[in-house]
C-alpha positions in Angstrom: -130.1 31.2 64.3 -133.6 30.0 63.6 -133.7 27.8 60.4 -136.3 30.1 58.7 -134.2 33.1 59.5 -131.1 31.4 58.3 -132.9 30.7 55.0 -133.8 34.4 54.6 -130.1 35.3 55.3 -129.0 33.0 52.5 -131.6 34.4 50.1 -130.6 38.0 50.8 -126.9 37.1 50.6 -127.4 35.7 47.1 -128.7 38.9 45.6 -126.1 40.7 43.5 -126.5 44.4 44.3 -127.2 46.7 41.3 -125.9 49.9 42.8 -124.4 51.4 45.9 -127.8 51.8 47.6 -128.7 48.2 47.0 -125.3 47.1 48.4 -126.0 49.3 51.5 -129.5 47.8 51.9 -128.3 44.2 51.6 -125.5 44.9 54.1 -128.0 46.5 56.5 -130.4 43.5 56.0 -127.8 40.9 56.7 -126.6 42.8 59.8 -130.2 43.1 61.0 -130.7 39.3 60.6 -127.5 38.6 62.4 -128.8 40.3 65.6 -132.4 39.2 65.7 -134.7 36.3 64.8 -137.7 38.7 65.0 -137.8 39.5 61.2 -141.4 38.4 60.4 -144.5 40.5 61.0 -146.3 39.0 64.0 -149.3 41.3 64.1 -150.7 44.2 62.2 -149.9 46.9 61.5 -146.2 46.8 62.4 -145.0 44.4 65.1 -142.1 44.2 65.0 -141.5 47.6 63.5 -139.1 46.2 60.9 -140.1 43.1 59.0 -140.0 41.2 55.7 -142.1 41.8 52.6 -142.2 39.8 49.3 -142.9 41.9 46.3 -143.7 40.2 43.0 -143.6 42.3 40.0 -145.7 41.1 37.1 -143.9 41.5 33.7 -145.3 40.6 30.3 -142.2 39.1 28.5 -143.7 39.7 25.0 -143.8 43.5 25.3 -142.2 44.2 28.6 -145.3 45.7 30.1 -145.4 45.8 33.9 -148.6 45.4 36.0 -149.0 47.7 39.0 -151.8 48.2 41.5 -153.1 51.5 42.9 -152.7 50.7 46.6 -155.3 52.3 48.9 -153.2 52.3 52.0 -149.9 53.5 50.4 -151.6 56.0 48.0 -149.1 55.1 45.1 -148.8 52.6 42.3 -147.0 49.5 43.6 -146.1 45.9 42.6 -148.3 43.4 44.3 -146.8 41.8 47.4 -147.4 40.9 51.0 -145.8 40.4 54.4 -143.9 37.2 55.1 -145.6 35.1 57.7 -143.5 33.8 60.7 -141.4 30.9 59.5 -142.5 31.3 55.9 -140.1 31.2 53.0 -140.3 34.6 51.1 -140.8 32.6 47.8 -143.9 30.9 49.4 -145.2 34.3 50.4 -144.9 35.4 46.7 -146.7 32.3 45.6 -149.5 32.6 48.3 -149.9 36.4 47.7 -150.1 36.0 43.9 -153.1 33.8 44.4 -154.7 36.1 47.0 -154.0 39.4 45.3 -154.3 38.5 41.6 -156.2 35.3 41.6 -153.5 33.5 39.5 -150.7 31.0 40.0 -147.2 32.5 40.0 -145.1 31.8 37.0 -141.4 32.5 37.7 -140.3 31.5 34.1 -138.7 34.8 33.3 -136.2 34.9 36.2 -136.4 31.8 38.3 -137.5 31.6 41.9 -134.8 33.8 43.5 -135.5 37.5 44.2 -133.8 39.9 41.9 -133.8 43.0 44.1 -133.7 44.0 47.8 -134.7 47.3 49.4 -135.1 48.7 52.9 -137.8 51.3 53.1 -139.3 53.4 55.9 -143.0 53.1 55.0 -145.6 55.6 56.1 -149.2 54.7 55.3 -152.7 55.1 56.9 -151.7 52.9 59.9 -148.4 54.6 60.7 -144.6 54.2 60.1 -142.6 51.0 60.0 -139.6 49.6 58.0 -140.2 47.1 55.2 -137.3 44.9 54.1 -138.5 43.9 50.6 -137.4 41.0 48.5 -138.5 41.7 44.9 -139.5 38.7 42.7 -140.5 38.7 39.1 -143.5 36.7 37.8 -144.7 36.4 34.2 -148.1 37.0 32.9 -149.5 38.2 29.5 -151.6 41.4 29.2 -154.5 39.2 28.3 -154.4 37.6 31.8 -157.6 38.3 33.9 -156.6 39.3 37.4 -159.0 39.2 40.4 -158.0 42.2 42.5 -158.8 42.6 46.1 -161.0 45.8 46.2 -160.3 46.2 50.0 -156.6 46.8 49.2 -156.5 48.2 45.7 -158.4 50.9 43.9 -157.4 49.4 40.5 -154.6 47.9 38.5 -153.2 48.5 35.1 -150.3 47.7 32.7 -147.6 50.2 32.3 -145.1 50.5 29.5 -141.4 51.2 30.1 -141.8 54.6 28.3 -144.5 55.6 30.8 -142.1 55.1 33.7 -139.6 57.5 32.1 -142.3 60.1 31.6 -144.0 59.9 34.9 -143.6 61.5 38.3 -141.5 59.0 40.3 -143.4 59.9 43.5 -146.4 58.0 42.2 -144.4 54.7 42.6 -142.6 52.8 45.3 -139.5 54.8 46.2 -137.2 52.2 44.7 -139.4 51.0 41.8 -137.6 52.9 39.0 -134.2 51.5 40.3 -135.8 48.0 40.1 -136.8 48.7 36.5 -133.2 49.9 35.7 -131.8 46.7 37.2 -133.9 44.3 35.2 -133.4 46.4 32.1 -129.6 46.1 32.5 -129.7 42.4 33.2 -127.3 42.9 36.1 -125.7 39.9 37.6 -128.2 38.0 39.7 -131.1 39.0 37.5 -132.1 37.7 34.1 -135.2 39.4 32.9 -135.0 41.7 29.9 -137.2 44.6 29.8 -136.8 46.2 26.4 -136.5 50.0 26.1 
């Protein structure tokens, strides 16, 4: 197994599933990695048709606000994130993409540098359908932070409260976003952030 792929296998193995679906997604991810080294997106939009993505969810630890962006291609509110380059460690993707998409340096002080959630999602956007294997990291920033958003990718960005998630149409978010929120709120094994109700 390629060393970079082995590293991703180790990272995914270390995530403690929150529920049966995350357990299923982790098992499917590990099985996928066991049969191919072709796990990194090599060219846009979707070659290979299943590949790695690092999400990094911005949380304000003072009031548990969550920053999301209105993604032009996906048409929903998403965490920031990006495709993992060939041979790149997913954590390095999160660090690189934080600078590129938000204009800040990533601070992993709330949870550490390991991803806290894993999902497998069939994604349909303006360029077609593919499968994203997403590793979800948490970065910390205060609501006073000034972000520099990429207007080619995002219509806008804003802070959301936990109460808003409970009172919103779940279809306006990533398919698994509310499960992510539930996981970090419950402080399940393998995750340490505390989002207050």
